[in-house]
N, C-alpha and C positions, 0 to 999 in steps of 0.2 A: 559163101563162095569157095571153088575149091581153086589153088594157087596156079594147077597146071594146065593151059590151053583144052587136055584129052579129055571130053566129058567121062564124070564118074560113071562104076557099071556096080549096078548093085546088087548087094552083101546081103542074100537071105535071114531076113529076122535081122534084121540091125535094130538098132535105137531109134524110135521115130524120135524124128522133130530135129532130130541129131547133134546142134552144138554147145554145145555150154552157153549158159547165159551170167548172168548175175542176180543175185536172190529177188533183185526188183527187176526185168527191164522194160518198164511204160516207161512210156512216153509223155508222158510231162503234159508237154504240150498238147496232146491228143484227148484230154476231159479239162472240164472248170475246174482250173485249183483260186484258190483264194485270189491270188498275188493275180490271175488271169481277170479277173471280176475284177477289181474294184481296180484293174486299168480301164476296163470297158467302164465305170460309174466316170475314172476322169477324164475319158471321148467325152461324155457327157454332158460334164461337168470342167472344165479345164480351169477353173479360177476356183474349185472349192478347196486345193492346197493349200492354196494365196489367204483364202478368208482362214481356214483352220490355225494358219503359223498363225496371223495378228493376230488373232485369240488365247492361242497360250503362251505368247509375249507375253500379252497384258494383264493377263489369269497370277502369269511368275514374279511379275513387277509388285505388282498389287498384296499380294501374297507375303512375298517379302518385306512390304512400309505391317500388315498387320502382328505378322510374326515379330517384329523391333519396338508392339511399342502395346498391342492387344496386358490386357491384366489376368483376363480369366482365361485361366488354363484351360476349362473346360471347354470354353467356344475353339480356343484354340486347336485344343484334342479333335471338335467337332469337324475344327474349317481344313486341318491339317487330313483330314480323311477324304474331306470332298472333293480337295483338290486333287489328289492322287485318282479316284473316282473318277474325276471331269477331264482328267488327261485319258485316261484308258477311254475313254464315252469316244472323245475326239479322235482318236484309233482306233477304232472300231467303224464306228462313221466313215474315214477316210479307207480302211481294210475289208469295210460290206460287212461286217462282222454282227448280224442283226443276232443273236443269243446272251453273247459278253455287250456288248452294247442296253443289251435291257436290261438285263441285269444290274449297270453302271446306273441304269437312271434312276431305278429303282431303292436302289441304297444312296444316288443321290436327294431323294424325297424325303428317305428315312432323315437321312443327316441335316436337312433344312425342318425338320421339325423336331431334331433333335437340337439343336441349337436355339429355335425358338424359344424353348423350354427351357433351356440355360443361359442366356443370353434373359430373361424377362422374371428369372428367378433363381433368389443366390443356393437357395435351399439345396434345385435339385440341381445344380453345376455341382454343388457337391456331394451331392446323388449320384450323379453321372463320374463322379470321379474315384469315391468309392468303389464303384463295382470294378472298375477298373483291376486290383487287389484279387478278382475272381478270378483273373483269365492262366495266372502261374498257375494256377488248382487245375481248373479245370485241362491244361496240358499239360502239370505231372499226371494227370487220372486216366486221357487218352496214351499216351506211350506210342505217339502217329509215327510208326515206321521202324520202332526200337527193334522187334522181330526179325527187321533185313540186318542189322546193323552184330559185327562179331567181334567179339574180341576186346583189347585196349580201346576203338572205339566205342565199342555199346558200351562200357564202364562209364568211357567219362558222360555220354550221352544224360544213361539213365542218373551219376552223380551230380548234373545240372537238373536234373530236374527233381530232383528229392531235393537240391539245394533253393529251389528257389519255391517251392515249396514251401521249405519251413521257415524263409523271410516273410511269406505272404500271410505265412498261415493265422495273423495269431488278431491279424491286419482285416481278413475275408471273415476270420468270424466274429469280430466284432460287427461288420456292419449285415451281417445278417443279423446279427440282434437286433441292429435296431433300425431294420428298416423289414425286417420279417424274414418269413420264410421262401415269399417266389420273390426277393432280391435275385435268389441263385440263379433265375429262369432271367429274367430282367433286371435292368435297373431303373427302369420305367415302372411308374404303378401303375400308368393310366393306357390303356387298350391306345394301338397305333389313330385309329379312325377317332376316337374319341380327344385327342389329343392334334391331330389338323382341325376338326373342329374350331377346334379352343382358339389356332391362331390366326385361322381365317384363311385356311390352308385345305376346305376339305375338298376339292377338284381334283388335286392333287389326289386323292387319294383312292377314285374312282380308278386311275392309271396304274395305282400300285397294285389292288387288285389283281388288276391285268396281266403285269406281267409278273405275280407270285403264280400264274398257269405255269409260264414260264422254268421261273426258278425252285416252286413244286415237286414240276416233273407230273404234273395232274393234264388231264386226260386234253383240256383243251390247249395245253399248251405245245402240240404238236400241230396245230390245225395250218399252219400257217407253212410245214414242210408233208403237207401230203395231198392229194389230190381225189378225184370220181376220173380216170380220167379212160373211156372206150367198154367203163361198164366194169373196170377194178379201180380197188385203189394204192394211187403210187405213190409209195414213199418218197422222199428228197435227201439227200445229208448232203452234210453242207455248209453253207452260208444262208442263217435264214434273211430272203432282203427284204421281205415287206413288213419285218421288225422293225424294221431301219428309222424309217421318217418318228411313228408312235417316238422311241427312244430318244431322241432328232430333240422332239419342241417341248417332251417333258422334260428331259435331262438339262435342258440350256435353261430352262425355265426355269428351273430352281434352281440353277446356280447361278443362278442372274441372281431369284430374293436372297441365296446365300450370301452373296455382296453385298447387295443392299445390306440385309444383317448388321453383317460386320461392320460398313461403314454407321455403322444410327451407335454401336455401343466400341464400335472405340476413335470418337472424335480425338481430333482433325483431320485424322487420315481419310482419305480419299480414291476411288475405285472407280474413278469416272471410264478411263481409257478401255478400261474390263469388262464395265458395264454396257457400254459404247460394243463391245466387241459381240457383247452377247447376240445384243439388237443388231445387226448386222447378222449376225449367221440367222436368227430368226428370221428374218427380212429375207435369207438365199430360200428359206424351209422348204416351202411350195416349190421352185427352181429342184434341189433334191432330191425330195418325193416323187417328182414324176421324172426322171432316170434313174433312182433307184426301180422304180415301179414300169419303167421299161426294161430294164434290166434280167429284170425279176420275170417277165412274159418270156425274153426272151431265153432263157435256164428251163424251162420248164416245156417237156415236148410235148407236141402234138399227138401222138398213139402213143401210149402205153408201150411201155421199153419192153422188148425180147427178154426171154432168159430172167436166170443163166440153166446152160443145156450138157447134157448128158456127151461127152466125142469118145466117141469107141473109134481104134484103130484097128483094124486088119493087116497081116503082113500077105507076102503074096504067101507063105506056108502055112497060112489060118489060125497066126501069133496073136493077142487081142490084146490089147493097151486100152485104159482108160483114163480119159481125161476132164478134170473141170475147163467150161467153154464162158468163162461171161462178155457179155457181145458189150455191155455197157459201160465194162474197165475196159477190154477187148484185149483180153488177160487169158491166160491157156495155161493150168495148172496140174502135174499127175495126176492122178487124183486113184483113190481103191476099186476094184470093180462094187457095183451097188448090190448090197448084201439082200435075204431077203425080206426086208422091212420095206425097203426102196426098190424091191426089183418084183412084181409079182411073175409066178409060175409062163402068164403068156406071157406075160414080156421076157419071159426066160428063154422059150421055145419065140419066143418072135427073134431075136436076135440071134439065136441057133440057125434059123430057115438064113437068115439071113446073110451067115458069112460063108454060110453053104451052100448058096446063092454066089458068091464072088469067084472068079475063072482070071486065068491067070490074065487074057487075052484081055480082062476089064481094064489093065495093066502099062500104060506109057511106059517107055525104054527107060526112064529117067525116076520111075515113082518103084520105092521098097513097097508103099504103106497106102492105103486108102485110105482116107477120118471119112467119117458118116457124123454128124449131127443125129441130137437124138431131142426131144421131146417127148415131156409124162415124164424118165427116167432120171431122179435121184443122185448124184452121187457128191463124197466131198472130195475136197481137199489132199491130200497126205499129207502128213504133219512134214514140216521144211522142206518141201517140197517145191521146186525153185518153181518164179514165174516166168511169162516170157510173151511177149509179141503174137495178137491171134495173127496177126499179117506175114510174122515170117513161118507159119503150119497152115492155113487156108488157103485156100486158095480163092476170089474175087466170083462173085457171080458175073463178072463178064469175060471172065478168063476163056480161051479157047481147053485150059485144058484143067476144066474141069468133067467130071466123068460124063461122056455119053451113052455110057448104057445102065438106064434102069434100074435099079432090082428090085426085082421083083419080092410084095410085102403082105404074108397073108395078113385080111382085112381083123382076123380075130388074134388075131398078136397085140392088136393096138395097141401099137410100133409108130411113129410117127416121125417119119425120116424126113429133115425140114433142106440136107444136101449132102450133095455127097461129090470126092475130089482124093483125085492121085494128092500124092506129096512126096516134094523133092529130096532125094534121099542124099542126105552127106557125105561126102571121101572118110573111107576112114580114122587119115591123120585128124581129121575135127575131134576134139573134147566131146564127148559127150554127156549130154544134160543127166 
């Protein structure tokens, strides 16, 4: 707005939409974020956070006891990873992060089966630990991120990788010679399904397969983030809430069995409080499931979302600027004019007729540009262009500043004019977009 009480005077061909905005000037309260969704979940289950805190504390106390007594190094390595993944699962359940929770729960099932192996058979425990020598070799071969480093930092990183590869090369070579070439791929000789059945955990394997759809990016892994609405497939980005109940119950069940296996293997250490905390979490699961599914239903739109659309701004003198408008993100960004691939000859002629029909009397006194939302035309945002809120540009549908004069459009032009309106010009002293 102008700092002066005098109304701004129009200026021909001034920059449309006027004022400089930060690179992302979106109001995060206007669209669902992880924080707002987790807060909805807490409103449905206000005591859940306390329940999770109790489980976390009990698990931490129990794990410290195991670390101080257990003599089986393999079981401690497996258990340590399970503790960290259980921590992640609890966090993801609180923050409504369905896909990460699924990955954590899947990992806990694999930890359960690995732990069952190394506790039951000393030779498997030895085999498990021997595979650790291959990890430094794999890291050295992968050279993750090295190409992004420069100078001394890159040389130091390369030296570290070469050094660790040399230190473990003989140990890794001996392990592969002892256990066979397949040992490079996996420490376990049998597949996970057979190992799960051997230890009585075959029911977990069904969820393991289901969660693998998400982990491996299979087609079925996207089913919780897409839905047919109004005859169209709607793809939702963000938190996959409907994945949470499965991850919750299977992950907690698996960790409870991990605790019980550690107790059996490290007598006289007990973990009654941690096991009971898992039981309390399982008791609360039906309430959590109802709350999550309720919030998930609220997030899905009842009708298929609109857009994105092309937005054409036309000045008093006929100058044109194209913008990309996403009504779901409530965002507008300057765009490149549509090219031949996005713009048919008929549509181009339609725009020419449209702009030619705009007359000066269509502009309100305070307007310098007329904005027109057009469906069926694709525009791409300019690289590095600033994003601004739609409310700073577009006039609401019920506003009296909507353009009162209907612009004639030839139906053969194949243009769908969604709405037109004037755009308030900002004073020249304001920074430009």
